[in-house]
C-alpha positions in Angstrom: 16.3 203.8 150.8 15.9 201.7 147.6 17.5 198.4 146.7 16.2 198.2 143.2 13.5 199.0 140.7 11.7 196.5 138.4 9.3 197.1 135.6 7.1 194.6 133.8 7.4 193.9 130.0 5.2 192.1 127.5 8.1 192.1 125.0 11.4 191.4 126.5 13.3 191.8 123.2 11.9 195.3 122.6 12.6 196.2 126.2 16.2 194.9 125.9 16.8 197.0 122.8 15.4 200.1 124.5 17.1 199.7 127.9 20.5 198.5 126.5 20.5 201.7 124.4 19.5 204.0 127.2 21.9 202.6 129.7 24.8 202.5 127.2 24.0 206.2 126.4 24.9 207.1 130.1 27.9 204.8 130.4 26.2 201.6 131.5 26.4 198.1 130.1 23.9 195.9 128.3 21.6 193.7 130.4 22.6 190.5 132.1 19.8 188.0 131.6 19.1 185.7 134.6 17.8 182.1 134.5 14.2 183.5 134.6 14.7 185.6 131.5 14.7 188.9 133.5 17.0 191.7 132.3 19.3 193.1 134.9 21.1 196.4 134.7 23.7 197.4 137.2 24.9 201.0 137.0 26.3 203.5 139.5 25.4 201.3 142.4 21.8 200.9 141.3 20.0 197.8 140.2 17.2 198.0 137.6 15.3 194.9 136.3 12.8 194.2 133.5 10.8 191.1 133.3 7.5 189.4 132.5 5.1 189.4 135.5 5.5 186.2 137.5 1.7 185.8 137.9 1.4 185.1 134.1 -0.8 188.2 133.6 0.1 190.9 131.1 2.4 193.7 132.3 0.7 197.0 132.9 1.9 200.4 133.7 1.5 202.1 137.0 -0.8 205.2 136.6 1.0 208.0 138.4 4.3 206.1 138.7 7.6 207.5 137.4 11.1 205.9 137.7 13.8 208.6 137.8 17.4 208.1 136.7 20.1 210.5 138.0 22.2 212.1 135.3 25.6 213.8 135.5 24.4 216.7 133.4 22.1 217.9 130.6 24.2 216.3 127.9 23.9 212.9 129.5 20.1 213.3 129.9 19.8 214.3 126.2 21.9 211.3 125.1 19.6 209.0 127.3 16.5 210.6 125.8 17.8 210.4 122.2 18.8 206.7 122.6 15.4 205.9 124.1 13.4 207.5 121.2 15.6 205.8 118.6 15.1 202.4 120.2 11.3 202.1 120.7 10.6 204.7 123.4 8.2 207.6 123.2 9.1 211.2 124.2 6.4 212.5 126.6 5.6 215.7 128.5 7.6 218.8 127.6 10.8 218.5 125.6 14.0 217.9 127.6 15.0 221.0 129.5 15.2 223.0 132.7 12.2 223.2 134.9 11.8 225.2 138.1 10.0 223.7 141.0 9.9 223.2 144.8 13.2 221.3 144.6 15.0 224.1 142.6 16.1 224.0 139.0 16.2 220.6 137.4 17.0 219.4 133.9 14.4 216.8 133.0 13.7 214.5 130.1 10.8 212.0 130.0 10.2 208.8 128.1 7.8 205.9 128.0 9.5 202.6 127.4 8.1 200.1 124.9 5.8 198.7 127.6 4.5 202.1 128.6 6.5 202.6 131.8 7.2 206.3 132.5 10.8 207.2 133.0 12.6 210.4 133.8 16.2 211.5 133.4 17.0 214.1 136.1 20.0 216.4 136.7 19.8 218.9 139.5 21.1 222.2 138.3 23.4 223.8 140.9 
């Protein structure tokens, strides 16, 4: 259904430090930077971009928006979360762990990136 996700940033260098660390923690590579200065991450068939808004206005977070990243297991989610906190992110909501819900048991870890975007590491517990 999705082709890519993109978030805005007011500090590309802080975002690069954060996202390079979180993607590397789950086996990804550092960003490729395009000719417009956008950070491009390609991992597990997905495309994730970070850039300054093209309208010249400050980047803002989407209230109620969360971008979820699929994880291979709890250990990978924990590594992602740890890398994010150590590189400018903020741990939010409950600590990483299993939560029961309408979709069954899931291991979840939540962060806000340096620009305030809400992110989630998710592993479905079988």
